[in-house]
Legacy VTK file of the C-alpha trace (Angstrom):
# vtk DataFile Version 3.0
C-alpha trace
ASCII
DATASET POLYDATA
POINTS 98 float
-20.541 -33.296 8.159
-23.573 -35.141 10.029
-26.542 -35.811 8.249
-29.675 -37.026 10.069
-31.295 -38.289 6.657
-28.883 -39.860 4.010
-31.251 -39.093 1.022
-30.426 -35.507 1.772
-26.623 -36.202 0.763
-25.354 -34.173 -2.186
-24.764 -36.493 -5.221
-21.499 -35.659 -6.994
-20.850 -37.332 -10.159
-16.993 -37.993 -11.155
-15.459 -37.417 -14.613
-13.106 -40.470 -13.575
-13.853 -43.793 -14.372
-13.856 -45.075 -11.283
-15.036 -48.417 -10.463
-15.989 -49.143 -6.554
-16.333 -52.599 -4.864
-17.232 -53.898 -1.559
-14.553 -55.684 0.134
-15.676 -59.289 0.319
-13.584 -62.315 0.795
-12.549 -62.497 -2.636
-10.607 -59.086 -3.019
-9.790 -58.505 0.937
-5.854 -59.342 0.043
-5.832 -56.727 -2.248
-7.853 -54.014 0.159
-5.038 -54.947 3.056
-1.895 -54.830 0.438
-3.464 -51.245 -0.714
-3.968 -50.066 3.062
-0.547 -51.413 3.874
1.003 -49.690 0.754
-0.647 -46.538 2.023
1.256 -46.466 5.048
4.703 -47.979 4.113
7.965 -45.655 3.450
11.100 -45.879 2.870
11.742 -42.620 5.058
13.427 -43.338 8.440
11.471 -40.324 9.935
8.266 -41.869 9.080
6.399 -42.422 12.332
4.422 -45.455 10.794
7.373 -47.242 9.597
4.342 -49.625 7.856
1.823 -52.006 9.392
2.063 -54.774 11.638
1.144 -58.199 11.123
-1.556 -57.622 13.857
-2.942 -54.902 11.926
-3.329 -57.092 8.744
-5.035 -59.837 11.042
-7.507 -57.440 12.292
-8.293 -55.822 8.983
-9.029 -59.316 7.622
-11.344 -60.502 10.845
-13.093 -57.083 10.234
-14.919 -58.146 6.949
-16.520 -61.025 9.025
-19.975 -60.471 9.859
-20.137 -60.393 13.738
-23.139 -59.769 16.138
-22.494 -55.809 17.117
-24.561 -52.947 17.044
-21.940 -51.333 14.947
-21.223 -52.697 11.365
-17.814 -52.096 9.159
-17.797 -52.090 5.224
-14.208 -51.938 3.619
-14.362 -50.551 -0.154
-11.743 -50.490 -2.969
-11.596 -47.920 -5.747
-10.106 -49.052 -9.146
-8.897 -46.930 -12.070
-7.780 -49.067 -15.134
-8.214 -52.150 -12.985
-5.771 -51.047 -10.432
-6.640 -50.363 -7.014
-6.024 -46.401 -6.409
-7.700 -46.393 -3.140
-9.152 -47.347 -0.021
-12.389 -46.455 2.623
-13.760 -47.957 5.456
-17.717 -47.198 6.711
-18.258 -47.517 10.483
-22.186 -47.584 11.296
-24.551 -47.987 13.576
-28.568 -47.691 12.880
-28.125 -43.894 13.203
-24.659 -42.919 12.270
-21.745 -43.600 9.723
-18.203 -42.694 9.985
-16.013 -42.867 6.808
LINES 1 99
98 0 1 2 3 4 5 6 7 8 9 10 11 12 13 14 15 16 17 18 19 20 21 22 23 24 25 26 27 28 29 30 31 32 33 34 35 36 37 38 39 40 41 42 43 44 45 46 47 48 49 50 51 52 53 54 55 56 57 58 59 60 61 62 63 64 65 66 67 68 69 70 71 72 73 74 75 76 77 78 79 80 81 82 83 84 85 86 87 88 89 90 91 92 93 94 95 96 97
C-alpha cells in the first residue's frame, strides 16, 4: 500500500498487549539477537543457514545517524517483556518502506 498522506493511514487497535520500542544503543543487541533467531534454523535444507557476522555488524551500524536522504529506524515488539518481533522502516521525505 502506498499512501501520499500518512494521516490517512487506517488506525488499527490491537487486542494484544504489545509494547513497541524504537531500537537505540540500549536495546540494539536484543534487536540483532531477535533478527538472527528469526533466520536461524537447524534444517540443513534451510537456504539462510543463519546470518553472518557481517550482517550483524551492519545492523549494529544502522542505528547510527548518517548524512543521507534515507533514514533507517528499527523497532522491537515485546509481549510480557519478551521480544517477539522486529520491524525496520527505511524512509525519505516522500516514502517509507517497512
